[in-house]
N, C-alpha and C positions, 0 to 999 in steps of 0.2 A: 503495501500499499504505500502511496506518497505522500508525504506533508505536507502541508499548505505551504513551508517558508521551500521545501524541494521545485514546488510546481513555481516558485516563483523565480527562481535560482534558474531555471531552466529559460523561461521566457525570457529574451532581453527586450521586448516591447512590455515588461509588465507596465511600466510609466504610464505607455501610451492604454494602455485599458482601465487605467484606474478611473471609476466613472464620477466619483466624489467622495463626501466623507460617509455616507449613512446609509447610502446607496438607494437617495430619494431624487439621485441626477437625473436628468434628462437623460433620455440614450440618441435622439431624433440627433442625424451627423449634417455637419453644414462642414464644407473646404471653405481652407484658407480662402480661394478669389469670390466663394460668396459674400462671405463674412465679411471683406473691403467692401464690396459692392456696392451691400448693404449700410455701411458705414458711410460711405462716401455719398449715397442718395441721402442721408441724416435719417436715417430710421435706427430705431432701438433692434438690438438684439439682445432674445431671452430663451432659455427653454432648451437649449440644445448644445452638441457637443462640438469643439472645433479644436484637429489637430496642425499643425503646425505654422498658425496664424503668423506673419511676420509683419509688421509695423514697420515704411518705411517710406520718406519725403514729409512731404507738410499735409497735416489736416487740418482742414479751415474750423469746423463744426462740431456740435456736442458729440463726444463718442459716448454711448452708456451703456452698458452690457448690465444682464439681471440674470443671477441662475447661469449662465453659464459654466462648463469645462473649459478650458483653453491646456490642450497639452503642446508643453513646450513653445508657449508665443515667442515670439522674438520683437526687440525694438531696437531698429539700428536704425540710428541717424535721422529719426523722427521728428517732428517738430509739431507738436498740440499744440494749434491756437486757440482751440476753448476745451470746459472742463472735460477731462475723463473721469469716467465711473465706471469700475467692477465691483457691483454689491452684491454679495451673497454669492461670490462666484467661487468656482476652484481653478485654481493656474499650478499647475503641472511641472518644475521646474521652470520658471518665468526663467529666459535673460536679460536683463534691461538693462541699455548703455547705449557705446558708441558714440556720444554726443546727444544722446536723446533728449528734448528740452519739452517740458509742462507747462505752458505759461498761464494757466487757469488754474494749475495743479492735481492733486493725483485723489480722488476718493475710494480706498480700499475695505469698506465699513462694513464687518460680516462675512469676509472670503477666507478663503485658505492658501495658505500660499505654502508649494512644497517644496521644497531644496532651492530657494527663490535668489536670483546674483542680482545686486543693482550696480551698475559699475561705469560712472563720466555720467548721472543723471544731471540734469539742472531741474528744479524742481520750483516756479519763481510764486508760485501762490502755495497754499495752505498740502501739504499731506496729509490724507486722515487715512488711519487705520484701526479706525477704534471696533473692538471683537474681532479683529482682524486673527487667526490661529496660524504661526507659520510651523508647520510638521517638518521636521529634519532642520539642517545648517540655511542659518540666514548668512548673507554675506553683503555689504553693504560697503563701496569702494570707491573716493574720489568726486565723492556728489554733493553738490551744493543745495541746499532747501531754505529760499529766500523768504518761505513763508510760515506759518506754523504748523510744526511737526506732532503728533497726536497722536500716541500710542493706549488710548485708555481703554483699560483691560483686555488688552493685547494677552497672548497666548504664545511664546516660545519652547517650543518640544523641544529643540533641538540647541544648539551652541550659537549664539549672536553676534557679530562682529564688524563693528564701524569704521573702516579704516581711512583718515586723512579723510573724515566729510567736512563742514563747512556748515552748521547752524546760525545764519543770522538772526534770527527772532526764537522763540522760548521753542523748547522741546519739551513736550509732554507727556512723560513716559507713568505718569501718576495710575496706581491701580493696575499694573501689568503683572504677569506671573511668567518666569523666566522658571523652567523645568532642569534645565542645566546653567549655564552662566553668559555672562555679556562682557563683551570688551570694546572698550574703543581707545582708540591708537590716533595722535596725531592729529585729530578729530580740534575742530575749535568753535564754541558757543558763545555767539556773542549776545548772547540773553539768557534766561534762566534755566537751569534745567533739574525738571522737579519728576523726582522719584518719590512723590508721595503716595506711602500708604499700598507700596509695588511688594514684589515678592520675589525674590532672586533665590533660589538652591544651592547653587554653588559659588563660584569666585564672583563678583565685581571688579572689574579691574577697568582705570578709566589711565590707566597709563599715564602717556607723556600728550595727553589733551590739555590745551589748554581754555580756561573757563573765565568768562566777563564779568557774566551776572551769580545770582544763589545758586547753587547745589543743594538741595531740597530734599533730605532723605529723614523726612520726619513721617515716623507711623509705617517706616518701610521694614519687611520682615529680611533683613539679612543674615545668612545662615551659615556661612561660611565668610571666605578675607576678603575686604573691601581693601580694594589698593590708590591712595590718593597719594604716598608719599614723591609720588615724580610728574606730579598735576603743575601746569605753569597757572598762576594768578593773576587775573588783570587785576585793578589798580580799585574797581569798586565790587570784586567776590566777594561771596560771606558764604556762610551754612547754615544748616537747621537741621535739627535731628531732634524733635521733639518728639516724644514717644516712640521711638524707634525700638526695634527688637533688633539688635546687636551689639557682639563682644569684640569684633576682630577688624576693627578697621584702623589700618595702617594709614596714622596724618602721623606729623610732628607738631607740637606746642607752639614753633613759629611762622605757623600754616593757617594755625586758631587763630593766635591774637590777634584781635580787636575785629574778627572777622564773623563774629557770634551775631545772624542777627537780630533776635530778639535780645542781647544784651546791648546791641549798638541802638535799639530801638526804646531804652531801657524800660524793658519787663524783664525784670529779674527775678521772680518768681518763674517764668518759664526760660530762663538763660539758667539758674538755678539748677533744672531741673536735666536740662541738655549737660552741663558739665556732669552731674553724679554720674551719666551714661558713660561719658566721656573719663572718669573716673573709671569704672568697676570695666571696663575695654580695657586700660593701660593695664589694672592691674589684673586681668585677666593673663595678656601678655608679657607680664611682670615688667616691664620698662616703667620701676618704682621711682623714678627722677619725673618723669612725666607725669603719672599717678601725683606729686605733690603737686606740680601745676596746676590739675586738674581739681584737686583737693581746695588749694590753695580759691581758684576761682568761684567752687560752688558755696565756698566761707563768705568770700565778698559780696556773693549775689542776693545769699542768703540775709546779708544783715542789709543790705540797700531795699530788701524785698518788705520788710516790716515797716508799716508802716507809721508814720508821726499823728497822734491827734491828740486836741487841745485835752483830751479826758483821763489822756492818760499822759502827765508832766514829768512821769519818770521815763518814761521811753525814750527821748533826745538823748538825756544822760547817761542811759546803759547801751546807747549805738554807740554815742563819743567815747566811753570808756573800753567798749566791744571793738570798736578799730584803732586805739591807744595802745591796749594792754595788750590785745590779740592777735590784730592784725602788724601793726608797727612793732610790738614785740618782738614775737618770734613766727611771724606769718601763719598764724594758725598752727602751728605746732610743725610745719614744713623746711620753718627754715632757722639755725640754733644760729648763723651767724647772725639773724636781725638781731637775738638776743646781745650777743655779747656788742654789736654797735651800740645798744639804746643802753644798755651795760654801763658804754664808756662816756654819750650825752651826760646820762642820772648823774656821774660823776662829777665830770666836770661843771656841769650847773650849778651844781651843789656846792663844791669846793668854794666856786665863784660866791657865794654866800656865807661860805664861811670865814673866807678871808673878809668880808665886809664888815663879822662880827665876831673877829679873832678876841676881841678881847672881854669876848662874855663866856671863854672860857678859863675853867678855876683850874690851880694846881698846873699846869701845863708846863713845861719846859719847851723851849724855842729852840727848834733843831740847829739852827747857828744862831753858836753864842754872843759872839763880837756884835751884832746889830740884829736884838731882837723886834723891831718893828719894821723891818726892812724889808721890800718885794717880795726877794729873794725868799727870804722868811718865812712870810705869810701865804706865800704860794705854796712850799714845799708843805709845810704845817697842814695846809686846807686839802690841799689834794689827797696825805695821807691820811687823813681822819675819815675826807668821805670814800676811798678807797676802803676803811677798817670800817667804817657802817656798814657799805653796802655792803660788803660780805659777812660780817657778823651779826647785821640785824639786832634783834633786842639782846643777844645775850652778850654784847661788848660793852665795857664801862663808859658809853664815849657820855652815854645820859645822864651819866653823876658826874661828869664833869665841865660843863656848863651848865649859865642857869639863865633867867631869862627867854625873850622869846626864841633863841636860838633851838632851847629845846623842840621846838616845833618842827622846825625843818630836820634836824637828828634823829627826829621820829616818823617823820614823811620817808625820808630815807632809807632809815632801816624796815621801815616797810613796806618800799618796793624792791626794795633789793631782796627780804625774799620772796617777793612774790615772781618775781624775775628770775629769780635761779629754779623756781618751780620751774617755769617756763622753759628756761634752756634747759635741763634734764628729761623734759616730756617731748621735747624737741628734737634733743641727740640722741634718747635713745630709741623713740621713732623710726631716725635715719639709719642707727647698727642694727638697727633687731631685722629690717628686712636686707 
């Protein structure tokens, strides 16, 4: 008994015998010459099957086909001055290229394209691929799309590649499904690139393409690696990752700095969630320095997202303390050297105070004996006192060696020193443990 697979392998015309997706396509045959005659007469073509149709030269009128099966159609140096539509059609191994131009756009809505090849095609108006099923590999090479490109609810059942293509305006890939992978190489996107709500089962590779507008991956389900490290970025290029399901996005912090759209629009609550996603992403990839960067941006946007209300007068003070102690103090636990810098600044500032009130110290011997009130004496004594108070905190004896108003800055420095030591230990431990 012959298996179905063996039967297909022994039949060299298996593609040409494919009558459609579900067996409901019509079996009425129409030759390529007859189909071209109908098209030139301006008549619609529907409910037929055409083998070997070739479009060549110039077509002035509208071309509309519905429920048509085209086996190995070819578009060679053809120019279509009117709109072209293949609605709910099946295109089996189409080859569209060699300088073909669609002046008023190409509409493939609801069609099935099997093993399609688009090469050196110019689409001067929109390309509509809504609800199109791409069976087998799709290859789009050296094409220019001057109007909107729309792949809403399209399904890619094989690998899809876009090579050296130019998108002059928005490229709308929202809500599409790729059962394999999707790759862009040397492409240029002058407008927004929208992947919102789309699903990619394998890799999504943007290669060395250039983006001038928004790359929107919001709500996208990306189950494998996403390659963004080699892309070129225009001055206005931005990213959106809101509610995406992704944990293997290969991108560098310097590519993201100042380019998260929600943060630029002051929507800090949304930006906080996006940086949280990036933090988990970097943690999954064991890129802990990048993880620290994303966590820091998460905390900054979390602080800025808290509303200020007259009904809660303490909230501005809490935000100020958050900024001074946690942000400037230690970078929210991500930067121990920021704590060291803050400590040096505090020691210097309190040393100036101690220089001004050096007479308030009781029973202290000057460090330089000959000129106890000289500038060198005052500066050295103040610095050493400030370092001692900052490091010893309330365990030192300096609170018992001063009087009057000087007790207040001594107590404040002791408190700040204790807090900053704690922040430094937390930040340093976080770095070392990982």
